[in-house]
Backbone as ProteinMPNN parsed JSONL, in Angstrom:
{"seq_chain_A": "CALPILVPILVDLQKYNGSIESTIATIYGISPPVWESLKDRRLLFLIDSLERLPIENQLSVLASISNLMAIFGANARWVLACRSEAYSLFRPWFTNIEIRTLLPLTPREIITHIRQRIGEVPSDLIEENSGVLVVANRNRWCDPLLRILEASPNTYTTLQGELFERWIYQVVAVGGVQPEPVLAYLAT", "coords_chain_A": {"N_chain_A": [[-16.988, -11.842, -136.874], [-14.826, -9.174, -137.514], [-11.609, -9.108, -138.812], [-8.958, -7.088, -137.452], [-7.857, -4.209, -139.223], [-4.517, -4.46, -140.837], [-1.965, -2.031, -141.077], [0.095, -1.786, -143.722], [3.798, -1.302, -143.828], [6.409, -0.748, -145.616], [9.787, -1.312, -145.232], [12.397, -0.806, -146.982], [15.635, -1.766, -146.569], [17.814, -1.201, -148.263], [17.456, 1.338, -148.549], [18.324, 2.375, -146.343], [18.668, 5.129, -143.823], [19.846, 6.001, -141.547], [18.208, 5.499, -139.333], [15.835, 3.336, -138.143], [13.142, 4.676, -137.861], [13.66, 7.143, -139.324], [14.117, 6.284, -142.079], [11.777, 5.053, -142.656], [10.138, 7.591, -142.409], [11.48, 9.365, -144.731], [10.822, 7.422, -146.847], [7.936, 7.221, -146.817], [7.373, 9.918, -146.524], [6.375, 10.977, -144.022], [6.529, 13.304, -141.49], [9.102, 12.991, -138.921], [8.397, 12.816, -135.246], [7.9, 9.6, -136.22], [6.648, 7.503, -135.032], [4.592, 8.632, -133.617], [2.836, 9.351, -135.319], [1.751, 6.782, -135.808], [1.28, 5.312, -133.84], [-1.462, 4.642, -132.882], [-2.212, 2.61, -134.595], [-2.73, -0.619, -135.993], [0.038, -2.469, -137.249], [1.939, -3.74, -139.969], [4.816, -4.421, -140.483], [7.217, -4.677, -142.923], [10.209, -5.783, -143.424], [12.679, -5.59, -145.515], [15.435, -6.701, -147.14], [17.71, -7.303, -145.363], [20.403, -8.421, -145.478], [21.437, -6.469, -147.101], [22.212, -4.194, -145.598], [24.849, -2.076, -144.794], [27.755, -3.311, -143.29], [28.665, -1.748, -141.181], [26.317, -0.732, -140.093], [24.701, -2.93, -139.235], [24.415, -3.997, -136.596], [23.204, -1.912, -135.122], [20.912, -1.433, -136.361], [19.63, -3.947, -136.169], [19.292, -4.328, -133.363], [17.522, -2.079, -133.0], [15.192, -2.862, -134.543], [14.842, -5.15, -132.983], [14.09, -3.999, -130.325], [11.904, -2.311, -131.433], [10.029, -4.305, -131.836], [9.68, -5.194, -129.695], [8.449, -3.0, -128.212], [6.041, -2.331, -129.927], [4.82, -4.54, -129.677], [1.826, -6.676, -129.378], [0.436, -4.951, -131.166], [1.509, -4.84, -133.763], [2.904, -6.716, -136.626], [5.209, -8.749, -137.909], [7.488, -8.996, -140.946], [10.348, -10.216, -141.894], [12.66, -10.105, -144.143], [15.477, -11.638, -145.6], [18.269, -12.75, -147.812], [18.914, -16.426, -147.934], [21.496, -17.278, -147.544], [22.14, -15.449, -145.759], [20.929, -15.577, -143.874], [21.704, -16.923, -141.277], [23.512, -15.25, -140.053], [21.691, -13.385, -139.006], [19.777, -14.269, -137.687], [20.46, -15.04, -134.776], [19.436, -12.784, -133.532], [16.616, -12.808, -133.473], [15.017, -14.9, -132.013], [12.534, -15.755, -131.154], [11.08, -15.858, -133.284], [8.614, -16.801, -135.814], [9.841, -18.852, -138.505], [10.152, -18.725, -141.953], [10.664, -20.211, -144.844], [11.577, -19.877, -148.322], [12.083, -22.211, -150.754], [14.383, -23.531, -152.863], [13.939, -23.797, -156.343], [12.958, -26.735, -157.988], [14.713, -29.16, -160.211], [12.899, -30.334, -161.964], [11.034, -28.266, -161.901], [12.258, -25.995, -162.851], [12.741, -26.748, -165.586], [10.311, -27.376, -166.356], [9.272, -24.774, -166.369], [10.769, -23.431, -168.085], [10.448, -24.706, -170.47], [7.39, -24.063, -170.868], [7.427, -21.383, -171.039], [9.422, -20.622, -173.03], [10.221, -22.909, -174.69], [10.91, -26.171, -176.519], [13.63, -26.141, -177.381], [15.415, -24.383, -175.759], [14.677, -25.481, -173.276], [15.376, -28.334, -173.551], [18.292, -27.83, -173.918], [18.927, -26.964, -171.224], [18.165, -28.904, -169.547], [19.893, -30.895, -170.195], [22.203, -30.06, -168.749], [23.179, -30.511, -165.776], [24.636, -28.73, -164.092], [23.76, -26.546, -164.445], [21.236, -26.582, -163.958], [21.49, -26.988, -161.04], [22.51, -24.405, -160.185], [20.667, -22.627, -161.477], [18.561, -22.913, -159.676], [17.631, -20.883, -157.889], [15.698, -17.922, -157.841], [16.988, -15.63, -158.653], [19.043, -16.24, -160.153], [17.978, -17.93, -161.99], [15.758, -16.196, -163.63], [17.439, -14.131, -164.967], [18.745, -15.927, -166.839], [16.457, -16.976, -168.11], [15.426, -14.804, -169.138], [17.545, -14.109, -171.097], [17.569, -16.101, -172.72], [14.925, -16.077, -173.729], [15.125, -13.831, -175.415], [16.47, -14.651, -177.337], [15.751, -17.509, -178.192], [16.517, -19.733, -180.102], [19.194, -19.572, -180.293], [21.166, -20.456, -178.918], [23.309, -23.278, -178.617], [24.829, -24.557, -176.759], [25.628, -24.172, -173.039], [27.787, -22.901, -172.74], [30.534, -20.236, -173.176], [29.748, -17.459, -174.811], [26.761, -17.546, -173.994], [27.028, -18.304, -171.519], [28.714, -16.308, -170.478], [26.962, -13.934, -170.687], [25.011, -14.551, -169.186], [26.085, -14.825, -166.464], [27.052, -12.003, -166.283], [24.367, -10.89, -166.164], [23.333, -11.58, -163.738], [25.028, -10.625, -162.14], [24.644, -8.012, -162.513], [21.828, -7.642, -161.917], [22.043, -7.771, -159.038], [22.796, -5.198, -158.147], [25.155, -4.415, -158.579], [28.16, -3.221, -160.133], [28.825, -5.017, -163.003], [31.262, -5.039, -164.53], [33.968, -4.854, -162.973], [33.556, -6.847, -161.272], [33.434, -9.019, -163.112], [35.735, -8.911, -164.359], [37.434, -9.307, -162.192], [36.8, -12.211, -161.53], [37.761, -13.278, -163.919], [40.538, -13.341, -163.579]], "CA_chain_A": [[-15.997, -11.192, -136.266], [-14.006, -8.826, -138.607], [-10.195, -8.899, -138.599], [-8.378, -5.66, -137.616], [-6.77, -4.141, -140.581], [-3.027, -4.038, -140.389], [-1.544, -1.022, -141.999], [1.484, -2.108, -144.138], [4.689, -0.529, -143.914], [7.592, -1.686, -146.114], [10.957, -0.618, -145.147], [13.463, -1.543, -147.952], [16.827, -1.522, -145.887], [18.463, -0.662, -149.252], [17.473, 2.773, -148.441], [18.361, 2.981, -144.969], [18.736, 6.501, -143.692], [20.372, 6.68, -140.494], [17.646, 4.589, -138.285], [14.323, 2.77, -138.879], [12.226, 5.845, -138.128], [13.972, 8.138, -140.509], [14.14, 5.511, -143.149], [10.275, 5.29, -142.885], [9.927, 9.044, -142.656], [11.936, 9.387, -145.818], [10.139, 6.664, -147.898], [6.553, 7.622, -147.016], [6.975, 11.315, -146.382], [5.966, 11.497, -142.894], [7.379, 13.94, -140.336], [9.39, 12.558, -137.564], [8.393, 11.607, -134.79], [6.983, 8.891, -136.986], [5.947, 6.613, -134.076], [3.555, 9.196, -133.112], [1.453, 9.319, -136.468], [1.32, 5.513, -136.104], [0.791, 4.694, -132.662], [-2.928, 4.015, -132.619], [-2.795, 1.911, -135.525], [-2.096, -2.087, -136.154], [1.136, -2.402, -138.146], [2.467, -4.754, -140.438], [6.112, -4.041, -140.743], [7.66, -5.572, -144.095], [11.345, -5.317, -143.579], [13.273, -6.118, -146.503], [16.835, -6.651, -147.426], [18.527, -7.143, -144.285], [21.681, -8.667, -146.174], [21.878, -5.322, -147.905], [22.936, -3.277, -144.763], [26.373, -1.789, -144.701], [28.161, -3.84, -142.03], [29.006, -0.819, -140.041], [25.06, -0.378, -139.47], [23.931, -4.088, -138.721], [24.281, -4.128, -135.267], [22.332, -0.955, -134.343], [19.626, -1.799, -137.13], [18.941, -5.191, -135.546], [18.904, -3.76, -131.925], [16.573, -1.217, -133.369], [14.284, -3.741, -134.882], [14.284, -5.942, -132.013], [13.393, -2.875, -129.664], [10.611, -1.99, -131.945], [9.169, -5.54, -131.706], [9.105, -5.096, -128.037], [7.641, -1.721, -128.081], [4.997, -2.493, -130.41], [4.275, -5.699, -129.033], [0.725, -7.402, -130.225], [-0.217, -4.161, -132.136], [2.253, -4.957, -134.982], [3.232, -8.113, -137.062], [6.564, -8.706, -138.504], [7.897, -9.851, -141.829], [11.686, -9.862, -142.093], [13.404, -10.748, -145.223], [16.813, -11.451, -146.461], [18.755, -14.138, -148.502], [18.986, -17.434, -147.335], [22.741, -17.467, -147.228], [22.741, -14.737, -144.811], [20.064, -15.965, -142.602], [22.403, -17.47, -140.069], [23.8, -13.918, -139.35], [20.632, -12.178, -138.492], [18.87, -15.378, -136.865], [20.364, -14.73, -133.144], [18.567, -11.615, -133.168], [14.974, -12.918, -133.672], [15.032, -16.105, -131.654], [11.361, -16.018, -130.675], [9.767, -15.68, -134.133], [8.26, -18.112, -136.59], [10.712, -18.708, -139.704], [9.408, -19.108, -143.222], [11.828, -20.101, -145.913], [11.195, -20.198, -149.848], [12.452, -23.335, -151.264], [14.945, -23.703, -154.153], [13.417, -24.442, -157.482], [13.654, -28.154, -158.347], [14.995, -29.355, -161.561], [11.56, -30.474, -162.636], [10.291, -27.071, -162.034], [12.886, -25.102, -163.773], [12.819, -27.016, -166.808], [8.676, -27.145, -166.763], [8.857, -23.443, -166.744], [11.534, -22.913, -169.16], [9.638, -25.27, -171.693], [6.301, -23.484, -170.975], [7.646, -19.97, -171.245], [10.143, -20.312, -174.103], [9.97, -23.749, -175.804], [11.618, -27.082, -176.316], [15.056, -26.354, -177.404], [16.206, -24.101, -174.564], [14.728, -26.486, -172.171], [16.355, -29.522, -173.468], [19.618, -27.355, -173.541], [19.111, -26.882, -170.069], [17.981, -30.331, -168.945], [21.094, -31.723, -170.323], [23.242, -29.545, -168.006], [22.853, -30.512, -164.528], [25.279, -27.848, -163.372], [22.972, -25.204, -164.772], [19.972, -26.781, -162.903], [21.896, -26.672, -159.664], [22.783, -22.925, -159.977], [19.374, -21.959, -161.677], [17.534, -23.138, -158.658], [17.338, -19.679, -157.256], [15.096, -17.07, -158.776], [17.934, -14.419, -158.943], [19.735, -16.791, -161.245], [17.046, -18.324, -163.03], [15.355, -15.282, -164.04], [18.381, -13.487, -166.171], [18.843, -16.893, -167.843], [15.299, -16.958, -169.005], [15.502, -13.32, -170.184], [18.617, -14.157, -172.08], [16.993, -17.386, -173.663], [13.584, -15.508, -174.181], [15.56, -12.864, -176.401], [16.841, -15.328, -178.811], [15.486, -18.863, -177.9], [17.127, -21.067, -180.699], [20.617, -19.01, -180.743], [22.307, -21.033, -178.291], [23.31, -24.649, -178.314], [25.736, -24.99, -175.513], [25.657, -23.33, -172.19], [29.36, -22.087, -172.47], [30.857, -19.232, -174.259], [28.791, -16.235, -174.931], [25.668, -17.549, -172.824], [27.407, -18.341, -170.043], [29.203, -14.684, -170.054], [25.917, -13.014, -170.547], [24.256, -14.853, -167.822], [26.78, -14.247, -165.217], [26.684, -10.618, -166.273], [22.834, -10.432, -165.744], [23.098, -11.831, -162.568], [25.702, -9.548, -161.15], [23.845, -6.678, -162.368], [20.624, -7.795, -160.928], [22.431, -7.712, -157.691], [23.052, -3.68, -158.253], [26.56, -4.025, -158.728], [28.564, -2.935, -161.47], [29.288, -6.363, -163.598], [32.641, -5.103, -165.263], [35.002, -5.061, -162.066], [33.271, -8.231, -160.485], [33.81, -10.048, -164.167], [37.306, -8.761, -164.486], [38.191, -10.198, -161.163], [36.721, -13.365, -161.851], [38.765, -13.811, -164.912], [41.909, -13.471, -163.037]], "C_chain_A": [[-14.951, -10.599, -137.312], [-12.668, -8.551, -137.934], [-9.754, -7.611, -138.656], [-7.597, -5.716, -138.801], [-5.416, -3.487, -139.945], [-2.479, -2.914, -141.388], [0.065, -1.625, -142.32], [2.705, -1.293, -144.198], [6.155, -1.299, -144.244], [8.72, -0.744, -145.911], [12.123, -1.516, -145.815], [14.948, -0.991, -147.133], [17.974, -1.183, -146.862], [18.574, 0.658, -149.046], [17.584, 3.307, -147.176], [18.908, 4.4, -144.71], [19.283, 6.885, -142.124], [19.534, 5.754, -139.118], [16.317, 4.307, -139.006], [13.45, 4.043, -139.109], [12.624, 6.829, -139.22], [14.03, 7.474, -141.88], [12.589, 5.507, -143.574], [9.881, 6.582, -143.323], [10.259, 9.383, -143.957], [10.974, 8.922, -147.09], [8.521, 6.917, -147.881], [6.195, 9.145, -146.732], [6.319, 11.627, -145.097], [7.065, 12.132, -141.862], [7.741, 13.247, -139.344], [8.649, 13.41, -136.483], [7.489, 10.485, -135.407], [6.016, 8.109, -136.324], [4.433, 7.304, -133.842], [2.298, 9.205, -134.081], [1.006, 7.792, -136.401], [0.92, 4.809, -134.727], [-0.425, 4.062, -132.355], [-3.312, 3.313, -133.862], [-2.21, 0.386, -135.55], [-1.293, -2.154, -137.333], [1.427, -3.512, -138.638], [3.727, -4.301, -141.087], [6.703, -5.019, -141.753], [9.129, -5.17, -144.067], [12.331, -6.127, -144.524], [15.013, -5.829, -146.716], [17.821, -6.575, -146.488], [20.02, -7.342, -144.631], [22.15, -7.308, -146.698], [22.577, -4.157, -146.969], [24.157, -3.064, -144.705], [26.328, -2.563, -143.03], [28.179, -3.17, -140.631], [27.481, -0.505, -139.25], [24.278, -1.64, -138.947], [23.55, -4.165, -137.276], [23.341, -2.999, -134.724], [21.063, -1.148, -135.27], [18.997, -2.859, -136.447], [18.579, -4.916, -134.076], [17.685, -2.927, -132.174], [15.062, -2.069, -133.794], [13.913, -4.579, -133.892], [13.661, -4.916, -130.955], [12.195, -2.516, -129.947], [9.701, -3.237, -131.833], [8.895, -5.49, -130.387], [8.056, -3.995, -127.697], [5.998, -1.941, -128.591], [3.901, -3.59, -130.125], [2.961, -6.443, -129.993], [0.151, -6.265, -131.361], [0.621, -4.014, -133.576], [2.74, -6.409, -135.107], [4.357, -7.797, -137.997], [6.89, -9.524, -139.595], [9.387, -9.461, -142.205], [12.238, -10.677, -143.33], [14.94, -10.709, -145.501], [17.127, -12.958, -147.34], [19.045, -15.221, -147.533], [20.162, -17.76, -146.8], [23.086, -16.663, -146.219], [21.855, -14.66, -143.636], [20.585, -16.016, -141.371], [23.151, -16.393, -139.359], [22.829, -13.327, -138.782], [19.672, -13.127, -137.516], [18.98, -15.036, -135.139], [19.407, -13.434, -132.707], [16.953, -11.723, -132.837], [14.555, -14.396, -133.067], [13.413, -16.787, -131.461], [10.186, -15.675, -131.836], [9.978, -16.874, -134.813], [9.209, -17.821, -138.209], [9.972, -19.583, -140.603], [10.658, -19.064, -144.164], [11.228, -20.509, -147.307], [12.417, -21.002, -150.16], [12.982, -23.037, -152.582], [13.836, -24.282, -154.998], [13.988, -25.799, -157.569], [13.922, -28.364, -159.778], [13.821, -29.531, -162.454], [11.06, -29.156, -163.083], [10.94, -25.869, -162.973], [12.729, -25.436, -165.314], [11.219, -26.993, -167.405], [8.528, -25.793, -167.114], [9.632, -22.818, -167.689], [10.653, -23.487, -170.521], [8.178, -24.573, -171.987], [6.491, -22.01, -171.429], [8.499, -19.634, -172.548], [10.08, -21.561, -175.25], [10.894, -24.877, -175.378], [13.229, -26.946, -176.341], [15.623, -25.48, -176.268], [16.078, -25.198, -173.333], [15.429, -27.613, -172.26], [17.832, -29.363, -173.261], [19.898, -27.462, -171.952], [18.899, -28.288, -169.262], [19.062, -31.232, -169.166], [22.202, -31.384, -169.607], [22.932, -29.374, -166.613], [23.538, -29.645, -163.637], [24.49, -26.731, -163.373], [21.668, -25.363, -163.885], [20.276, -26.529, -161.478], [22.018, -25.112, -159.101], [21.495, -22.143, -160.213], [18.376, -22.245, -160.694], [16.911, -22.099, -157.672], [16.783, -18.695, -158.369], [16.105, -16.051, -159.447], [18.902, -14.941, -159.87], [18.919, -17.289, -162.427], [16.454, -17.349, -163.852], [16.183, -14.569, -165.207], [18.551, -14.438, -166.94], [17.51, -16.977, -168.684], [15.165, -15.842, -169.696], [16.422, -13.439, -171.109], [17.869, -15.198, -173.4], [15.717, -16.798, -174.431], [13.948, -14.684, -175.524], [15.831, -13.649, -177.473], [16.939, -16.889, -178.529], [16.109, -19.923, -178.627], [18.577, -20.497, -181.025], [21.692, -20.28, -180.147], [22.373, -22.713, -178.073], [24.491, -25.297, -177.372], [25.692, -23.552, -174.623], [26.953, -22.651, -171.887], [29.544, -20.982, -173.146], [29.998, -17.783, -173.639], [27.67, -16.3, -173.902], [26.075, -17.402, -171.615], [27.803, -16.992, -169.682], [27.964, -13.712, -170.088], [24.889, -13.288, -169.363], [24.723, -14.442, -166.699], [26.64, -12.684, -165.151], [25.365, -10.003, -165.738], [22.872, -10.649, -164.227], [23.911, -10.828, -161.62], [25.095, -8.405, -161.211], [22.627, -6.621, -161.713], [20.946, -7.324, -159.603], [22.913, -6.289, -157.292], [24.443, -3.549, -158.068], [27.089, -3.895, -159.992], [29.221, -4.224, -162.084], [30.939, -6.189, -164.175], [33.684, -5.484, -164.252], [34.795, -6.559, -161.647], [33.794, -9.498, -161.714], [35.288, -10.26, -164.518], [37.909, -9.463, -163.169], [38.055, -11.419, -161.226], [37.601, -14.055, -163.016], [40.147, -13.907, -164.453], [42.377, -14.706, -162.28]], "O_chain_A": [[-14.25, -11.388, -137.945], [-12.518, -7.97, -136.859], [-9.997, -6.916, -139.643], [-6.95, -6.631, -139.308], [-5.199, -2.603, -139.116], [-2.674, -3.105, -142.588], [0.951, -1.85, -141.496], [2.453, -0.286, -144.86], [6.806, -2.079, -143.549], [8.687, 0.419, -146.313], [12.624, -2.555, -145.385], [15.235, 0.206, -147.172], [19.064, -0.887, -146.371], [19.636, 1.23, -149.293], [17.124, 4.396, -146.833], [19.701, 4.796, -145.564], [19.099, 8.002, -141.641], [20.145, 5.409, -138.106], [15.848, 4.802, -140.031], [13.089, 4.431, -140.22], [11.75, 7.256, -139.974], [13.983, 8.234, -142.848], [12.221, 5.905, -144.679], [9.36, 6.765, -144.424], [9.272, 9.788, -144.572], [10.513, 9.625, -147.989], [7.898, 6.801, -148.937], [5.042, 9.577, -146.702], [5.641, 12.654, -145.106], [8.135, 11.629, -141.519], [6.825, 12.751, -138.688], [8.31, 14.565, -136.738], [6.307, 10.484, -135.065], [4.862, 7.944, -136.721], [3.369, 6.686, -133.874], [1.115, 9.103, -133.759], [-0.078, 7.516, -136.915], [0.254, 3.774, -134.704], [-0.477, 3.054, -131.651], [-4.48, 3.32, -134.252], [-1.092, 0.267, -135.047], [-1.824, -1.923, -138.419], [1.253, -4.482, -137.901], [3.672, -3.813, -142.215], [6.688, -6.207, -141.432], [9.375, -4.152, -144.714], [12.699, -7.261, -144.216], [15.601, -4.789, -146.416], [18.789, -5.842, -146.691], [20.851, -6.562, -144.167], [23.364, -7.107, -146.683], [23.353, -3.33, -147.447], [24.779, -4.109, -144.513], [25.526, -2.52, -142.097], [27.912, -3.598, -139.508], [27.422, -0.125, -138.08], [23.269, -1.451, -138.268], [22.398, -4.391, -136.905], [22.67, -3.328, -133.746], [20.022, -0.937, -134.647], [17.818, -2.717, -136.119], [17.499, -5.339, -133.664], [16.745, -3.166, -131.416], [13.983, -1.774, -133.28], [12.715, -4.843, -133.795], [12.467, -5.148, -130.768], [11.353, -2.355, -129.062], [8.497, -3.0, -131.729], [7.764, -5.781, -129.997], [7.034, -4.149, -127.029], [5.001, -1.778, -127.889], [2.677, -3.588, -130.257], [3.14, -6.716, -131.179], [-0.506, -6.652, -132.327], [0.346, -3.124, -134.381], [2.954, -7.171, -134.164], [4.429, -6.796, -138.711], [6.685, -10.73, -139.458], [9.581, -8.405, -142.807], [12.177, -11.907, -143.342], [15.505, -9.621, -145.601], [16.396, -13.943, -147.446], [19.399, -14.942, -146.387], [20.195, -18.417, -145.759], [24.155, -16.877, -145.647], [21.969, -13.909, -142.667], [20.14, -15.352, -140.435], [23.432, -16.542, -138.17], [23.174, -12.588, -137.86], [18.916, -12.629, -136.682], [18.026, -14.835, -134.388], [18.807, -13.292, -131.642], [16.265, -10.959, -132.16], [13.726, -15.032, -133.717], [13.135, -17.98, -131.582], [9.004, -15.376, -131.664], [10.879, -17.706, -134.704], [9.187, -16.769, -138.847], [9.394, -20.646, -140.378], [11.465, -18.138, -144.244], [10.428, -21.442, -147.368], [13.561, -20.62, -149.913], [12.31, -22.416, -153.405], [12.98, -25.057, -154.571], [15.162, -26.073, -157.321], [13.281, -27.666, -160.564], [13.74, -28.967, -163.545], [10.73, -28.874, -164.235], [10.313, -25.044, -163.637], [12.609, -24.554, -166.164], [10.915, -26.692, -168.559], [7.777, -25.493, -168.042], [9.279, -21.731, -168.147], [10.28, -22.748, -171.432], [7.776, -24.494, -173.148], [5.662, -21.513, -172.192], [8.351, -18.548, -173.11], [9.927, -21.328, -176.449], [11.546, -24.847, -174.335], [13.972, -27.496, -175.529], [16.555, -26.081, -175.732], [16.99, -25.65, -172.641], [16.084, -28.016, -171.299], [18.565, -30.189, -172.718], [20.925, -27.965, -171.496], [19.645, -28.561, -168.322], [19.215, -32.233, -168.466], [23.185, -32.124, -169.646], [22.485, -28.308, -166.19], [23.2, -29.664, -162.453], [24.484, -25.961, -162.412], [21.16, -24.45, -163.234], [19.472, -25.943, -160.752], [21.731, -24.703, -157.975], [21.15, -21.222, -159.473], [17.257, -21.776, -160.904], [15.991, -22.307, -156.882], [17.235, -18.624, -159.512], [16.014, -15.718, -160.629], [19.634, -14.121, -160.424], [19.182, -17.07, -163.609], [16.617, -17.622, -165.041], [15.656, -14.431, -166.311], [18.562, -14.028, -168.101], [17.577, -17.041, -169.911], [14.785, -15.885, -170.866], [16.165, -12.815, -172.138], [17.737, -14.99, -174.606], [15.531, -17.038, -175.624], [13.269, -14.787, -176.546], [15.409, -13.308, -178.578], [18.014, -17.483, -178.611], [16.312, -20.99, -178.048], [19.141, -20.956, -182.019], [22.639, -20.831, -180.709], [21.522, -23.301, -177.406], [24.878, -26.464, -177.417], [25.704, -22.39, -175.03], [27.131, -21.939, -170.899], [28.581, -20.659, -173.842], [29.766, -17.324, -172.521], [27.519, -15.409, -173.065], [25.66, -16.607, -170.772], [27.32, -16.479, -168.672], [28.065, -12.666, -169.447], [24.17, -12.477, -168.78], [24.044, -13.78, -165.914], [26.191, -12.126, -164.15], [25.246, -8.966, -165.087], [22.379, -9.769, -163.522], [23.488, -10.352, -160.566], [24.928, -7.721, -160.202], [22.336, -5.665, -160.994], [20.197, -6.525, -159.04], [23.411, -6.15, -156.175], [24.9, -2.606, -157.422], [26.521, -4.427, -160.946], [30.307, -4.494, -161.572], [31.704, -7.152, -164.216], [34.37, -6.456, -164.569], [35.716, -7.375, -161.672], [34.348, -10.559, -161.425], [35.886, -11.287, -164.838], [38.907, -10.173, -163.285], [39.086, -12.055, -161.011], [38.032, -15.206, -162.964], [40.896, -14.657, -165.08], [43.529, -14.766, -161.848]]}, "name": "protein", "num_of_chains": 1, "seq": "CALPILVPILVDLQKYNGSIESTIATIYGISPPVWESLKDRRLLFLIDSLERLPIENQLSVLASISNLMAIFGANARWVLACRSEAYSLFRPWFTNIEIRTLLPLTPREIITHIRQRIGEVPSDLIEENSGVLVVANRNRWCDPLLRILEASPNTYTTLQGELFERWIYQVVAVGGVQPEPVLAYLAT"}
């Protein structure tokens, strides 16, 4: 028995354009009404960045997604993604769906990864600082640190000062925010 083919539709809510339908139309170049083009297909909706929606759009977008789930029923599968710290805000809208979470990296995983990717000196530096291990357990914090250490693996002997400043700068920049105002605010 062959499995039915699901057509994946990635909806990056950072590109939200007034409605889910118009966002899909814009992303994929489909003329509205989008649902007419897709009504006979089995779909896999990948809705990303729920937490990036502007507050003024959250209620209408969540209602729209919930409504689409009801409309498409068994003809669609859904993956909704948001940062774990924002999950509780969106959970009440989707009470009858199965939840999967990505677990934070363990300290051992972080150290092993750094040791394999960069070497002993940076991994020993990280291993000696339990505070860094707690913060670096999420990819959005770990990856910028790894990029900095890869660029100059034997330069840093402490996780304070310049390295810490560069790390925070990179983490803020990855979030799509201009780092300078955020860092200036943190310095006050």
